[in-house]
C-alpha positions, 0 to 999 in steps of 0.5 A: 519456468526458469527465473531470469537474472535481475535486470535493473528496474526502470525508474518511472518517476511515478511518485510525483504529481504533474500540474492539475493532479493530486496524489493520495499521499498528500492526504496523510496529513501532519496534524497540528492538534493533539492525538487524543482530541481525535482518537481514543487510544486503548491501553493494550500494547499490540507491539513494542520495538526499540523506538516505541509501541503500537496500540489500537485506536478509534477515530472519535468522529466515525468510530473507525479502528486504526493503529497508532505507533508512538515513537519517542523523539529521544530514541530517534538518533538519525532525524534525517533517516526518520524524515525520509521514512515518513516521506516514503510511507506517505508515497506508498500505495499498494494492497500489500503495504500498510497505509499511513493515514496521518501523523501527530506530534508533541514535545515527547513523541511522534504518532503515526496513525496506520491501517489496523492489521488485526492478525498480528505479525507473520512471525507469531503465526510461524511460531504457532504453526511451526511450518506451512504447506507449500501452497500456503507458503507460496501464497505468502511469498507471492504477496511479499514479492508483489510488494517488493516489486512495487518498491523496486519499480519505484526505486525504493528498497526496504533493507529490513525484511523479516517475518516481524515486518509483515502483518496479517490484515485479518485474523482468519487462516493465513491463506484467507488473509492479506499480508502487509509490509511495515517498518520503513526505518531502514528503507532508502531510495536508489538509482538503478545501477548504483550501490548502497554501502550502509550496513543494515538489517537483521542477522538471519535475514541480511544478504551477504553483499550488505555485510560486504557494504556493496549492495542494491535492491536485490538484498530484499529478494534475498530476505524473501528467500530466507523467509520462504525457507523458514515458512517451508521448514520452520528454521532459518537457512543460515544459523550459528551459536551467536550473532557473529556465527550467524553472520559468518554463515550468511557470508558463506551462503552454504544452502542446504536441504539435508534436514528431514523436513526437506524430504517432502518438499518439492524440487521446484520449491528448492530450485526457487530458493536456490535462485532467491538465495544465490550469493552473487546478486547479479545472478539472483532473480528480481522480484518480478522474475520470481513471481513467474517462477514454476513453483509459484505458478504450480502452487497458486491457481493462476486461472483467472476467475470469471471477471466478466460481470465485475469488468462490465460494472468497472467500465461503467464506473470508470466512465462516471468517474472520468467526468466528475469534478476534481474535489469529488475525485479526491474525496473518492480517493480518500474513501477508497483508502479507508475501506477494508480489504474485505469491502473491496475484495473483488475489485482488488482481485480484478486489479491484481489480475490486470496487473500483468507485470506485478508492479502495483500499477495499471498501464493503458495496455494492461487495462485494455488487455484485462478488459479483452480477457474478460470479454468486455468491449473496450471503450473507444475513448479508453485513452482519454478516460485513463488520463482523467482517472490518473489523478496524479498524472503519473501515466499509470493507474495506481491502486487507490486511483483504481479503487476510487474510480471503480467503487460501487456507488452505494459505498461512496454515497453512504453518509458515514463514508462521505463524512470521513472524506469531509473531515479530511478536507475540514482540517480546522474542524470548523464544520465547513471547507473554505477556499483556503483549505481547498487551496492548501490540499489541492492548490500546491502550497501545502506542507504535508510533504516536501516531495508531494505537491498538489498542483491545482490552479487557483482557477480550478479551485474557484470553479470547484467552489462555484459548483459545490457551494450551493448557497454562495456563502464562500464555504462548503458545508457537509450538506453541500458536500454530501449533495455533490457526492450523491449527484451522478453524472448526467449519463448515469440513468441507473437508480442505485440501491440503498446506501450501505454503511461501511463498519462505522457509526453515523457521523456526529455533528459539531 
């Protein structure tokens, strides 16, 4: 299949919230307390960079493992750019992008609590393995392009893609794990058709147009091309004896496959690299087009697995989710963000299979087509269901929205999972959720992020309190919250299996 020239992505303005909706980004809270009050931080440093270090940490209340990135405030020279990085990270919701859970700060540092990726950097795996087979390389490149396509669909470019900025979620063989994009320090929003001028990026991976100071989001596609070249051959395409020589080689962009390593590499792989590493960005493939390249489809089995049973269960769960109250929907979104990739592997595969254009979201047509392909009857009220599942009102179903709406009941009625969600709402640690806390997170007057506003009305919050506050004391304690989570819609007559834990200890009581 021939790769198309890049088209300007259509801005969907999906990273905003309509009245009556909420986004999971608002729950990436900026905490007023101290990091050590909530987390036990291990001494071992997982990684270190120019701004600070990354360590493993354990959430005291649930025992859940995460990573904390410590950033020295004195090293942050551009406060505006750093603030933009935080805003962007809170907005992102994709299976191949690391999730920001919450932030802390003190006089010296800012602390970012992130999803833990135990497999380390892709860079270290490349150093250890030397080079990858075409199939394994394609598996990696596919995940990278999906994440990049999601960013570009939302008018964000990363501008610093390199193997060090891709983490492995698990320690398994690379073809069995998940890649996660990290480090948005140089990322920026863009307007389709306009160009950026600030020079940035790592010498081996930077696109020639970035060096010229006139570039758009396709600079990310170039960087993926460089990584692909390294995965297949074990060395970069553009080299030199020093940094200046490397940059001059990038500017010339003389792509060569003359080394002996390339003799056994397929023509299709070389053809894809030629399009990804085309010097003229107007002739370069978009991320969406590259995902449909002949090499990608040959190397990766695109034959859909039998998803009939999973799709039937999903439809039932979607129906149940659609009629839940908004606090329960919000809680399920929180629970979904805290599950491991392994815990939701089948749902994740179903989401990816339905996401036909690889933009990281599901439109109504993609959801409908996915059910039809799986041989599942499409509910007659699918449009109405989607409107109630689309909790941020973006017009599409985001990754976490899909996970939240399709989770197995046994995953979200587990006491440990409910405790995690409860603690997110109980921000002052009082042991209960009052109306002020609900208004702060669901009512639109929160300061979590200037760009993410939760827009529930006071009347809606009052209705939630009336429904969930069983003893009428004006507060929701954990027992009342747990009762709400375990109460099924009236049309759900099936008995669930036993509750299952999700890798954490039983919650402590305060």
